[in-house]
C-alpha positions in Angstrom: 11.9 -12.5 24.9 10.9 -9.6 22.6 9.8 -10.0 19.3 13.0 -8.4 17.8 15.0 -10.7 19.8 13.4 -13.6 18.0 14.5 -12.4 14.5 18.1 -13.3 13.2 20.5 -10.6 12.8 19.9 -10.1 9.1 16.1 -10.1 9.6 16.6 -7.0 12.2 18.6 -5.3 9.8 16.2 -5.8 6.9 13.2 -4.8 9.2 15.3 -1.7 10.2 16.2 -0.4 6.7 12.9 -1.4 5.3 11.0 0.7 7.9 13.3 3.9 7.1 12.5 3.5 3.7 9.0 3.3 4.3 9.1 6.5 6.7 10.8 8.2 3.9 13.7 8.6 6.4 15.8 6.8 3.4 14.8 8.6 0.3 14.9 7.2 -3.2 18.6 7.6 -4.1 19.9 7.5 -0.7 23.4 5.6 -0.4 23.0 2.6 2.0 26.5 2.5 3.6 26.8 -0.9 5.0 29.5 -0.4 7.8 27.6 2.7 9.2 24.4 0.5 9.2 26.3 -2.3 11.0 27.6 0.2 13.6 24.0 1.6 14.3 22.7 -1.8 14.9 25.7 -3.2 16.7 26.2 -6.1 14.3 28.9 -6.9 11.7 28.3 -6.1 8.2 27.4 -9.7 6.8 23.9 -9.8 8.2 23.4 -6.2 6.8 24.5 -7.1 3.3 22.2 -10.1 3.4 19.3 -7.7 4.5 20.3 -5.6 1.5 20.1 -8.4 -1.0 16.9 -9.1 0.3 15.6 -5.6 -0.4 17.4 -5.5 -3.7 15.2 -8.7 -4.5 12.1 -6.8 -3.6 13.3 -4.1 -5.7 13.6 -1.3 -2.9 17.2 -1.2 -3.1 19.6 -1.1 -6.1 23.3 -2.2 -6.2 26.0 -0.6 -8.7 29.7 -1.7 -9.1 31.7 0.9 -7.4 28.6 2.6 -6.1 27.3 0.5 -3.7 23.6 0.4 -2.8 21.0 2.7 -2.8 17.4 3.2 -2.1 15.7 2.6 -5.6 14.4 5.4 -7.6 10.5 6.0 -7.8 9.2 4.0 -10.8 5.7 5.2 -12.0 5.5 2.1 -14.1 5.9 -0.2 -10.9 3.4 2.1 -8.9 0.9 1.7 -12.1 1.2 -2.3 -12.2 0.9 -2.3 -8.5 -2.4 -0.2 -8.7 -3.6 -2.3 -11.5 -2.8 -5.8 -9.8 -4.4 -4.2 -6.5 -7.7 -3.1 -8.4 -8.0 -7.0 -9.4 -6.8 -8.6 -6.1 -8.5 -6.4 -3.8 -12.0 -6.3 -5.6 -12.3 -10.0 -5.8 -11.2 -10.4 -2.2 -13.9 -7.8 -0.8 -16.4 -9.8 -3.0 -15.3 -12.9 -1.4 -15.5 -11.4 2.1 -18.6 -9.7 1.7 -21.0 -12.4 3.0 -18.5 -13.1 6.1 -18.9 -9.5 7.3 -20.9 -8.8 10.3 -23.1 -5.7 11.2 -20.4 -4.8 13.7 -17.7 -4.9 10.8 -19.8 -2.8 8.5 -20.3 -0.3 11.7 -16.6 -0.4 12.1 -15.8 0.5 8.5 -18.3 3.4 8.3 -16.8 4.7 11.5 -13.2 4.9 9.7 -14.8 6.4 6.7 -16.6 9.4 8.7 -13.2 9.8 10.2 -11.9 10.1 6.7 -14.8 12.5 6.0 -13.7 14.8 9.0 -10.2 14.9 7.7 -10.9 16.4 4.4 -11.1 19.9 6.3 -7.6 19.8 7.5 -6.1 17.3 4.9 -3.0 15.0 5.8 -2.4 12.7 3.2 -0.5 10.4 5.1 -3.1 10.1 7.8 -5.8 9.7 5.3 -3.8 6.9 3.6 -3.4 5.1 7.3 -7.4 5.4 7.5 -8.0 4.5 4.2 -5.9 1.0 4.4 -7.6 0.3 7.6 -11.0 0.7 6.0 -10.5 -1.7 3.2 -8.7 -4.2 5.4 -12.0 -4.6 7.3 -13.8 -5.0 4.0 -11.4 -7.7 2.5 -9.9 -9.0 5.7 -12.3 -12.0 6.3 -11.9 -13.3 2.5 -11.5 -17.0 3.2 -8.5 -17.6 0.3 -5.5 -17.1 2.4 -3.3 -16.8 -0.8 -5.4 -13.9 -2.1 -5.2 -12.1 1.3 -1.3 -12.7 1.1 -1.2 -10.9 -2.4 -3.2 -8.1 -1.5 -1.3 -7.2 1.6 1.8 -7.7 -0.4 0.6 -5.1 -3.0 -0.5 -2.7 -0.3 3.3 -2.9 1.2 4.6 -2.4 -2.0 2.7 0.6 -2.9 3.5 2.1 0.7 7.2 2.0 -0.5 6.4 3.2 -4.3 4.4 6.3 -3.0 3.9 7.8 0.6 0.6 8.7 -0.3 -1.2 9.2 -3.5 -3.4 11.7 -1.9 -0.4 13.9 -1.8 -0.6 14.2 -5.5 -4.2 14.3 -6.0 -6.0 15.7 -2.9 -9.1 16.4 -4.6 -9.4 12.5 -5.1 -10.1 12.0 -1.5 -13.8 13.2 -1.4 -14.6 11.1 -4.4 -12.9 8.2 -2.3 -15.1 8.3 0.8 -18.2 8.8 -1.4 -17.2 5.5 -2.9 -16.4 3.8 0.2 -20.0 4.4 1.3 -21.4 3.2 -1.6 -19.2 -0.2 -1.6 -20.3 -0.6 2.3 -24.0 -0.3 1.3 -23.8 -2.8 -1.5 -22.4 -5.2 1.0 -25.1 -4.5 3.7 -28.0 -5.0 1.3 -26.5 -8.2 0.0 -25.9 -6.8 -3.3 -24.7 -9.5 -6.1 -20.9 -10.5 -5.4 -20.2 -9.4 -9.0 -21.6 -6.0 -8.4 -19.5 -5.5 -5.1 -16.5 -6.6 -7.1 -16.9 -4.2 -9.8 -17.6 -1.2 -7.5 -14.4 -2.0 -5.5 -12.5 -2.6 -8.4 -13.3 0.8 -9.9 -12.8 2.4 -6.9 -9.1 1.2 -7.0 -8.6 2.1 -10.4 -10.2 5.7 -10.3 -7.4 6.5 -7.9 -5.0 5.5 -10.5 -6.6 7.2 -13.2 -6.7 10.5 -10.9 -2.9 10.3 -10.6 -2.0 9.4 -13.9 -4.0 12.3 -15.2 -2.3 15.0 -12.8 1.3 13.5 -13.3 1.0 12.5 -16.8 -1.8 14.1 -18.9 -0.6 13.0 -22.2 -0.3 9.4 -21.4 -3.6 9.4 -19.5 -5.7 10.3 -22.3 -7.8 7.4 -23.7 -6.7 4.8 -20.9 -8.6 1.5 -21.2 -10.5 0.4 -18.5 -9.5 -2.6 -16.5 
C-alpha cells in the first residue's frame, strides 16, 4: 500500500491542493472550484470541501459568500510575523542542537553552503532557497526539544506558502547569507557559548527580513528595531 492510499480522501485532497499552492500552480486569488477539483481527484465534493476548510483554518484559503474559495492573497504582515517568529525559534533550536552536531554534520552543512556559493554566479532563487532550507535543517535538526522542532518546521512551511523565495526579491542578500552560514558553522565547530550561537543564527534570519523590508517597504523599514 502506497502512502497516498493510507490517507483519507479529504487528506489526499488537502495535500493535492496545498502542493499546488506551494508550487505556485494555484496563485494568490486563484478560485478553487470544488467540483472541478473533485473531478480531477475522482472523488465526491464532500472530502474536497473538508480539505478546503482545513486550508482555510491554516490561512492558505479564504472563503467568501457568493464567491467561493480562493487562494489567499499574500499578506506582507503575515510574512513579517513568520520571519520574526522563525528568527527566535530557529535561533534557539540551532543553539540547543549545537553540542549534538558531529563533525560529519558540519561537513555536510559546509558542503551545502559551498553549493549555494557556486549558485551565486547563475542564480536561481528557488533552488537557492531549497539548499538554504537543507543547510538550516542540519543545524537545528538535532534539537532535543520536539515541540520546538515542530514549531520551526511549521514556520518554514508557512513561509513557503507566503513567499516562493525571499531571494527573488533581494538576490543581493544571497552572498551575505552564505558568509553568515559559514560563521554559524564556525561558532558551532569551536564550541562557542550557546548564547553566541543563538544570537548569530537569530541575526542571520532577521537580516534577511530587514533586507526584504528595505527593498519592498523602504519607508516602513527605516528605524526598524532589532529583535
